[in-house]
C-alpha positions, 0 to 999 in steps of 0.5 A: 410965122417963126417964134422962139419957144422953149427948146425942150418942146420939139426942138429942130435943128437946121441943116446947117446945125446938123452939119455943125454937129457932124463937123464936131463929131468928125473932129472928135473921131479924128482925135480919137483915132490919133489918140489925142483927145482934147477937152471938147473931145472928152466932153462929147464922149461924155455926152454920148455916153449919157444918150439912150442906147439907140442914140448912143449906138447910132452916134458911135457906129456912124461917127465915132467908130474906126470905120465911121467915115466909110459907113453910110446911114443906110448901113448903120440903120440896117445893121441895127435892124431899125427903120430909116424913120426911127434912125432919123428920129433917134439921130436928130434927138442925139444931135439935139442932146449933143448940141445942148450938152455943148451949149450950142443953143444958138444953132437951134431952128425953132419953129412954131406951127 
């Protein structure tokens, strides 16, 4: 049974929510490449700058780097010398923080066991 609960306690993003964040990061990536950052782009970059070191590096390497569109998740976690599980956990945490920073709380899928 699903119940809403405080999003600070184990927030989980649905696949659609993850795709939404990836779409936003893709747009930011393009705006950075063409050197035309808008307000959302600047806000996302500011949020990413506040992430933990590992979360920040994951987002930068996989989504904001010039070669980001050619990098696989496997390439990123292997180049960072971390496990796939650590990568997924840190990436999820970063996505949650980005969603919260952009005030996208409606995209959270909160489940209570």
